[in-house]
C-alpha positions as CSV (number, residue, x, y, z in Angstrom):
1,M,40.7,-34.8,62.5
2,T,38.1,-33.6,59.8
3,D,34.4,-33.0,60.5
4,I,32.7,-34.9,56.9
5,K,29.2,-34.0,57.0
6,W,27.8,-37.2,55.2
7,E,24.0,-37.0,52.7
8,E,22.0,-39.2,53.0
9,P,23.9,-43.0,51.2
10,F,23.0,-43.9,48.0
11,C,22.4,-47.5,47.8
12,A,21.4,-49.1,43.8
13,E,20.2,-53.0,43.8
14,G,22.1,-55.3,44.5
15,N,25.2,-52.9,45.2
16,N,26.6,-51.6,48.2
17,C,25.1,-48.5,49.3
18,F,26.9,-45.6,48.9
19,R,27.7,-42.5,51.2
20,L,29.2,-39.0,49.8
21,G,30.3,-36.1,51.9
22,T,32.0,-33.3,52.6
23,D,33.8,-30.8,55.0
24,D,34.3,-26.8,56.4
25,N,37.8,-27.5,53.2
26,G,35.5,-27.8,50.3
27,N,37.2,-31.3,49.8
28,A,34.6,-34.5,48.9
29,Y,34.6,-38.0,49.9
30,I,33.0,-40.9,49.5
31,A,32.5,-44.5,52.1
32,V,30.5,-47.5,51.6
33,L,27.9,-47.7,53.6
34,G,28.8,-48.9,57.3
35,Q,32.3,-48.0,56.7
36,E,32.4,-43.9,56.8
37,D,35.8,-44.2,57.9
38,H,37.5,-45.8,55.6
39,Y,36.5,-43.2,52.3
40,L,37.8,-41.7,49.6
41,T,38.5,-38.0,48.5
42,D,39.5,-35.9,46.2
43,T,38.7,-33.4,44.4
44,R,34.9,-32.7,44.4
45,E,34.6,-32.6,40.8
46,A,36.8,-35.5,40.3
47,L,33.5,-37.7,43.1
48,Q,31.1,-35.6,41.1
49,T,31.9,-37.0,38.1
50,L,32.6,-40.7,39.9
51,I,28.6,-40.0,41.0
52,R,27.9,-39.7,37.8
53,D,28.7,-42.2,36.4
54,I,27.6,-44.8,38.8
55,K,24.1,-43.6,38.9
56,A,23.8,-43.8,35.2
57,G,25.0,-47.6,35.6
58,K,28.7,-47.0,34.1
59,A,30.2,-48.1,37.0
60,D,28.4,-49.6,39.6
61,H,30.9,-52.6,39.9
62,L,33.0,-51.1,41.6
63,L,31.7,-50.9,44.5
């Protein structure tokens, strides 16, 4: 099992909270708060782009 180190949750106003995580191999993860066992994983760059867009209000409806 991958040992994921989760960051503090990010909660946009009126939306779900999500968490970002990384493992020792440099993989990146994203999950809805409270459902960390059901996560998405991709390259760090792809998830950073997604998170930047969400925080900028471009894609927060996806969560």
